[in-house]
Backbone bond lengths (Angstrom), bond angles and torsions (degrees), N, CA, C in turn:
res aa  C-N    CA-C-N  psi(-1)  N-CA   C-N-CA  omega(-1)  CA-C   N-CA-C  phi
1 M - - - 1.453 - - 1.524 109.93 -
2 E 1.282 114.91 143.77 1.456 119.44 179.59 1.515 110.45 -74.07
3 K 1.325 114.28 151.32 1.454 118.97 177.97 1.523 111.10 -63.68
4 S 1.328 117.93 -27.05 1.454 120.53 -178.53 1.524 112.27 -73.59
5 S 1.327 117.24 -0.96 1.463 119.43 -178.91 1.526 113.03 -75.09
6 R 1.311 117.42 -3.96 1.482 121.91 172.78 1.526 111.78 56.86
7 I 1.308 115.73 65.00 1.463 120.88 -178.04 1.521 109.95 -94.81
8 I 1.332 114.29 133.36 1.465 121.30 178.03 1.525 107.85 -125.82
9 A 1.327 115.62 132.51 1.465 121.22 174.53 1.523 107.74 -100.69
10 I 1.323 115.50 132.63 1.462 121.18 -179.75 1.520 107.90 -112.75
11 F 1.324 116.49 123.29 1.457 122.98 177.30 1.519 108.30 -114.06
12 N 1.325 116.80 121.73 1.459 121.48 -177.44 1.525 108.52 -153.00
13 T 1.334 116.31 163.65 1.462 121.00 178.56 1.520 112.24 -96.82
14 N 1.335 117.43 -10.66 1.450 121.41 -172.97 1.534 110.71 -112.26
15 P 1.350 117.78 118.66 1.465 119.73 -177.11 1.532 113.99 -61.31
16 E 1.326 117.40 -37.18 1.460 119.95 179.43 1.525 110.91 -65.99
17 V 1.316 116.24 -42.13 1.462 120.30 179.43 1.530 109.75 -65.11
18 L 1.330 116.53 -41.06 1.466 119.54 177.76 1.525 110.89 -55.13
19 E 1.316 116.07 -46.17 1.467 120.22 -177.95 1.527 112.43 -67.52
20 V 1.331 117.13 -42.38 1.466 120.79 -179.33 1.528 110.55 -65.01
21 V 1.322 117.06 -43.26 1.467 120.48 179.89 1.530 109.40 -68.20
22 R 1.330 117.40 -41.42 1.469 120.15 178.76 1.533 110.13 -59.96
23 E 1.319 116.60 -46.86 1.473 120.18 179.01 1.519 111.88 -58.39
24 S 1.326 116.80 -45.63 1.465 121.14 -179.33 1.525 111.35 -61.04
25 L 1.321 116.51 -42.96 1.463 120.28 -179.31 1.525 111.08 -70.26
26 Q 1.322 117.09 -38.38 1.461 119.43 178.57 1.528 110.77 -66.25
27 Q 1.325 117.11 -38.69 1.463 120.24 177.21 1.528 111.30 -63.40
28 A 1.329 116.14 -26.34 1.462 120.82 178.85 1.532 111.69 -87.03
29 G 1.335 117.62 2.38 1.458 120.51 175.76 1.511 115.96 98.07
30 F 1.318 117.67 6.75 1.457 120.84 177.02 1.525 110.08 -91.46
31 Q 1.326 116.22 155.53 1.460 121.25 166.39 1.517 105.00 -93.99
32 A 1.311 117.13 129.46 1.460 120.20 -176.89 1.517 110.56 -121.98
33 V 1.320 115.07 132.59 1.457 122.12 173.73 1.513 107.23 -117.84
34 I 1.328 116.62 148.61 1.459 119.36 -174.32 1.515 111.58 -124.99
35 A 1.336 113.77 154.99 1.461 121.35 174.46 1.525 108.41 -151.96
36 Y 1.317 114.18 145.51 1.461 120.79 176.60 1.527 109.42 -84.76
37 I 1.314 115.99 129.58 1.462 120.26 -179.80 1.525 110.79 -59.07
38 D 1.327 117.42 -39.19 1.464 119.95 179.41 1.526 111.71 -60.75
39 D 1.341 117.17 -35.90 1.468 120.06 177.27 1.520 111.24 -64.93
40 L 1.327 116.83 -36.19 1.461 120.78 176.88 1.521 110.40 -67.76
41 K 1.323 116.09 -48.33 1.462 121.07 -177.14 1.528 112.39 -62.54
42 R 1.326 116.04 -37.13 1.478 120.33 -176.75 1.522 112.92 -89.50
43 G 1.334 116.93 0.14 1.454 120.11 177.38 1.524 114.43 79.14
44 R 1.335 117.34 11.20 1.471 119.38 177.63 1.526 111.11 -76.96
45 L 1.316 116.38 -18.66 1.458 122.15 176.68 1.521 107.44 -131.50
46 D 1.310 116.31 128.95 1.456 122.06 179.66 1.527 108.49 -83.01
47 M 1.332 116.22 109.13 1.458 121.43 -176.98 1.524 111.41 -59.40
48 I 1.318 117.41 -42.78 1.464 120.98 -177.93 1.527 110.05 -63.01
49 Q 1.316 116.29 -46.84 1.461 120.28 179.19 1.530 110.76 -63.03
50 F 1.329 116.91 -42.65 1.466 121.96 179.79 1.527 110.60 -58.51
51 V 1.319 116.67 -48.28 1.467 121.37 -177.69 1.531 110.46 -69.40
52 E 1.336 117.67 -41.47 1.465 119.64 178.60 1.525 111.47 -64.63
53 E 1.325 117.38 -35.81 1.461 121.43 -179.64 1.528 112.03 -70.72
54 H 1.336 117.12 -45.79 1.454 120.89 -174.09 1.529 114.29 -91.24
55 K 1.324 116.84 -22.08 1.471 122.86 178.98 1.540 113.34 49.68
56 P 1.333 117.07 54.60 1.469 118.37 179.42 1.522 111.62 -69.53
57 D 1.330 114.60 144.59 1.458 120.18 174.99 1.517 110.37 -82.65
58 V 1.341 115.12 -33.01 1.459 121.82 -176.28 1.526 108.43 -129.50
59 I 1.326 115.51 141.31 1.461 122.81 176.07 1.524 107.61 -113.66
60 V 1.326 117.45 126.12 1.464 122.31 172.31 1.514 105.85 -103.21
61 Y 1.334 116.31 116.04 1.465 121.66 -175.93 1.523 109.07 -122.36
62 D 1.325 116.09 127.45 1.460 120.51 179.64 1.530 110.46 -96.29
63 V 1.325 115.77 125.36 1.467 121.37 175.69 1.526 107.12 -93.11
64 A 1.324 115.34 104.68 1.465 122.68 -178.57 1.530 109.24 -102.50
65 P 1.341 117.34 167.06 1.465 119.23 173.71 1.528 109.66 -64.56
66 P 1.291 119.18 146.60 1.466 128.02 -6.88 1.533 110.46 -72.27
67 Y 1.315 114.90 124.39 1.453 121.17 -170.98 1.525 113.20 -61.31
68 D 1.329 117.39 -40.06 1.463 118.96 -177.93 1.526 111.27 -63.17
69 T 1.312 117.85 -45.20 1.467 122.07 -179.78 1.527 110.82 -64.85
70 N 1.323 116.03 -45.56 1.462 118.92 -177.24 1.526 112.41 -72.82
71 W 1.317 117.77 -31.10 1.461 119.92 174.67 1.527 109.94 -66.42
72 T 1.324 116.47 -41.37 1.469 120.63 177.96 1.526 110.50 -61.82
73 F 1.334 117.10 -42.27 1.462 120.45 178.72 1.529 110.41 -62.45
74 L 1.322 116.72 -41.77 1.467 120.16 177.21 1.526 110.55 -60.87
75 R 1.316 117.23 -43.92 1.468 120.47 179.20 1.520 111.02 -60.32
76 L 1.331 116.74 -41.10 1.464 120.28 177.60 1.533 110.73 -63.97
77 M 1.332 116.22 -43.15 1.466 119.97 177.98 1.522 110.88 -59.71
78 R 1.327 115.93 -48.95 1.472 120.79 -177.03 1.520 111.39 -59.43
79 N 1.325 116.74 -33.40 1.456 120.68 -176.38 1.523 113.37 -84.68
80 S 1.333 117.50 -6.41 1.462 118.70 179.87 1.527 109.62 -72.97
81 K 1.313 115.99 150.08 1.465 122.03 -175.36 1.530 112.00 -57.13
82 V 1.331 117.50 -40.74 1.467 121.05 -176.33 1.526 112.44 -65.54
83 M 1.326 117.50 -20.91 1.467 121.31 -178.84 1.518 112.96 -90.32
84 Q 1.314 118.14 -7.51 1.450 120.66 -178.29 1.520 110.23 -61.78
85 G 1.329 116.50 134.72 1.446 121.88 178.82 1.519 114.13 83.08
86 R 1.321 117.38 5.06 1.464 120.60 178.31 1.521 108.27 -105.95
87 A 1.320 115.68 142.09 1.465 120.61 179.10 1.528 109.12 -85.59
88 F 1.316 115.92 150.42 1.461 121.93 178.30 1.522 110.10 -120.59
89 V 1.333 115.20 138.57 1.454 123.27 169.53 1.527 104.76 -117.86
90 V 1.322 116.49 118.61 1.460 121.35 -177.78 1.524 109.16 -98.23
91 T 1.340 115.07 133.10 1.460 120.56 175.03 1.525 108.43 -120.37
92 T 1.315 115.61 161.92 1.454 121.94 176.41 1.527 108.28 -161.74
93 T 1.317 116.57 157.62 1.464 119.37 177.15 1.525 111.29 -91.99
94 N 1.333 117.43 -6.52 1.456 120.33 -179.89 1.526 108.91 -144.16
95 K 1.304 115.68 83.79 1.470 120.52 -177.33 1.523 112.14 -61.34
96 R 1.317 116.73 -36.06 1.476 119.63 -179.86 1.531 110.89 -61.28
97 A 1.328 116.98 -42.79 1.464 120.42 178.89 1.531 110.88 -64.92
98 L 1.325 116.30 -39.77 1.466 119.35 178.06 1.520 110.78 -67.57
99 D 1.329 117.18 -40.06 1.474 120.98 176.30 1.526 110.72 -59.41
100 E 1.321 117.29 -40.96 1.461 121.08 179.50 1.521 110.94 -64.30
101 L 1.314 117.18 -33.71 1.462 121.29 -178.46 1.521 112.20 -77.45
102 I 1.343 117.25 -47.03 1.469 120.18 -171.48 1.516 114.24 -115.85
103 G 1.331 117.10 -5.22 1.462 120.22 -176.08 1.519 110.07 93.74
104 P 1.319 116.49 177.75 1.460 120.46 -178.58 1.531 110.71 -55.44
105 N 1.326 116.06 138.19 1.461 120.98 -178.02 1.520 108.78 -150.31
106 D 1.324 115.43 173.83 1.465 119.66 -176.80 1.526 112.74 -103.50
107 A 1.328 116.97 25.57 1.463 120.65 178.23 1.528 109.84 -62.49
108 V 1.326 115.21 145.96 1.461 121.84 177.30 1.525 107.27 -94.94
109 E 1.334 116.02 124.50 1.468 118.98 177.21 1.526 108.07 -76.01
110 L 1.321 115.20 123.22 1.460 120.99 -173.93 1.518 110.76 -115.44
111 L 1.320 114.69 107.59 1.463 120.65 175.75 1.527 110.15 -115.42
112 C 1.352 115.60 13.58 1.469 124.47 178.47 1.521 113.82 62.39
113 K 1.300 115.39 32.95 1.459 120.13 171.08 1.523 106.88 -93.98
114 P 1.324 117.83 155.37 1.475 118.91 -177.99 1.527 113.52 -52.56
115 Y 1.328 117.57 -39.08 1.462 119.96 179.28 1.522 111.16 -62.27
116 D 1.324 116.53 -42.35 1.470 120.64 178.58 1.525 110.63 -59.67
117 L 1.336 115.39 -44.88 1.458 120.45 -177.97 1.519 110.58 -64.09
118 Q 1.325 117.50 -38.71 1.466 119.61 177.47 1.523 110.40 -66.71
119 Q 1.325 117.49 -35.42 1.466 120.30 177.05 1.527 110.32 -62.46
120 I 1.313 117.47 -38.98 1.469 120.83 178.85 1.528 109.76 -67.18
121 V 1.327 116.57 -45.14 1.468 120.30 177.52 1.531 109.60 -58.36
122 D 1.327 116.68 -45.82 1.471 120.74 179.79 1.529 111.41 -62.97
123 A 1.332 116.64 -43.66 1.469 120.74 179.69 1.528 110.52 -63.99
124 C 1.326 117.23 -39.63 1.469 120.94 178.68 1.524 110.73 -68.40
125 T 1.323 117.09 -39.42 1.460 120.99 178.03 1.524 110.03 -61.70
126 T 1.320 116.40 -45.91 1.468 121.11 178.70 1.528 110.62 -62.62
127 A 1.337 116.87 -45.84 1.463 121.06 -179.77 1.524 111.02 -62.40
128 F 1.330 116.65 -42.37 1.458 120.50 179.34 1.528 110.43 -63.40
129 E 1.327 117.53 -44.56 1.463 121.17 -179.45 1.523 110.58 -62.33
130 K 1.335 117.89 -36.86 1.473 120.91 176.93 1.520 109.92 -66.52
131 Q 1.337 117.21 -39.49 1.471 121.19 178.88 1.527 110.33 -61.97
132 V 1.318 116.69 -46.92 1.465 120.89 -179.67 1.534 109.86 -63.20
133 G 1.327 115.95 -42.90 1.463 120.32 178.44 1.517 112.25 -62.55
134 A 1.324 117.10 -39.51 1.468 121.34 -179.79 1.533 110.41 -67.14
135 R 1.332 116.98 -36.95 1.453 120.42 179.57 1.519 111.45 -70.64
136 S 1.328 115.78 -31.52 1.472 120.68 -177.92 1.526 111.91 -78.03
137 A 1.321 116.29 -23.53 1.468 120.86 -175.10 1.516 111.91 -72.76
């Protein structure tokens, strides 16, 4: 697949949220692939193989409770070789709790309201445009 195909991988623990976010991104013109964070953590899905197969430009990762454990997992993912050069959009259902854990951050609070979904689309659009710009430079 060409890099211009605008592929986004969505990682979340909630199947309904995965579908709603995927639909919103697809309506905005992105190709979206999904994976359950629990499948990654338990080894039922090989993250490296998933990313190499789909080649997403942007990763949408939801930090769910317990925030400390899931934030650590995200940090490990981000630092893996296969994730290098990919943009991340972080979501959470409780931004205040995440702020208390890691300090101020640009996570999008996701309560599955239309405004939240548009914020994710906007964040992914911005992240994708930065990726394309970085590749062109």
